[in-house]
C-alpha positions in Angstrom: -74.0 -27.2 27.8 -74.3 -23.0 28.1 -75.6 -20.9 25.0 -73.6 -18.4 23.3 -74.3 -15.1 23.7 -74.8 -15.4 20.1 -77.8 -17.2 20.9 -81.2 -14.7 21.0 -79.8 -13.3 18.0 -81.2 -14.4 14.5 -78.9 -17.5 12.6 -77.4 -14.6 10.5 -76.9 -11.9 13.3 -75.2 -14.7 15.2 -72.8 -15.6 13.2 -71.7 -11.5 12.1 -70.9 -11.8 16.1 -69.1 -14.7 15.8 -66.5 -13.9 13.3 -66.2 -10.3 14.5 -65.5 -11.3 18.1 -62.9 -14.1 16.3 -61.0 -10.6 15.0 -61.3 -9.1 17.6 -59.1 -12.5 19.5 -57.6 -13.4 16.7 -55.5 -10.0 16.0 -55.6 -8.5 19.8 -57.3 -5.3 18.5 -59.6 -2.7 20.9 -62.2 -3.9 18.5 -63.7 -6.5 16.2 -66.3 -6.5 13.0 -67.8 -8.6 10.7 -70.7 -7.2 7.6 -73.0 -9.4 5.2 -73.1 -7.6 1.8 -76.4 -7.4 0.5 -75.5 -10.7 -2.0 -75.2 -12.5 1.6 -70.9 -11.8 1.2 -69.6 -11.0 4.6 -66.9 -9.4 5.1 -64.2 -9.5 8.3 -62.0 -7.1 10.0 -60.3 -6.1 13.5 -58.9 -2.4 14.4 -56.3 -1.3 12.5 -53.5 1.0 15.1 -50.7 1.3 12.2 -48.3 4.6 12.8 -49.2 6.1 9.5 -53.3 4.6 9.2 -55.7 4.3 12.3 -59.6 2.7 10.8 -61.8 1.4 13.3 -62.7 -1.7 12.9 -66.2 -1.0 11.4 -64.4 1.4 8.7 -62.0 -1.6 7.9 -63.9 -4.7 7.3 -66.8 -1.7 5.2 -63.3 -1.4 3.6 -63.2 -4.9 2.5 -66.8 -5.1 1.4 -66.2 -1.4 -1.2 -63.4 -2.3 -2.2 -64.8 -6.1 -3.0 -67.0 -4.9 -5.7 -70.2 -4.5 -2.2 -72.2 -1.2 -2.8 -74.9 -1.8 0.1 -74.3 -3.6 3.7 -77.5 -5.5 5.4 -75.9 -5.8 8.1 -73.2 -4.9 11.4 -71.9 -6.6 14.0 -69.7 -5.1 16.4 -67.6 -6.3 19.2 -66.1 -3.7 21.7 -65.9 -2.0 25.0 -67.6 0.6 23.8 -71.4 1.5 24.9 -72.9 3.2 21.2 -70.7 3.3 17.9 -69.0 7.1 17.5 -70.6 9.8 14.5 -68.1 8.3 12.1 -68.8 5.1 11.8 -72.2 5.7 12.1 -71.7 8.4 9.4 -69.5 5.0 7.0 -72.7 2.6 8.2 -75.3 5.0 6.6 -73.8 5.7 3.3 -73.8 1.9 2.7 -77.5 1.2 3.3 -76.9 -0.2 6.3 -80.5 -2.2 8.6 -79.4 -4.0 11.0 -76.1 -3.0 13.5 -75.3 -5.7 16.2 -72.9 -3.9 19.1 -71.7 -6.7 21.3 -69.3 -5.7 24.1 -66.3 -7.5 24.3 -68.0 -11.2 25.1 -70.3 -11.2 22.8 -74.0 -9.7 24.7 -75.8 -7.3 22.9 -75.4 -3.5 24.2 -78.7 -1.6 25.0 -77.1 2.1 23.2 -76.8 0.4 19.4 
């Protein structure tokens, strides 16, 4: 049996990657993201691309967390074809004092350019 791509991550972060991958594939979206707040609650989302609304998966997951009362995030996992997180998403994560970012490709393997 082969190991999952998340096997080399701490359990809590591997769970976020698995949730982000599931959100991406379930929605058929470009990206998926999962966030864990400072109370251990998790929120997941995929890219939102409607005619009148465009949100990255990170932005959508943060909206879900903040609208549920979260004021700080511990960790974020992003599954994306991009090699790095864009500046807008980095700014959003900075607003909430994120300490752990795991950026992976669609295969769940961590990117070097996090």
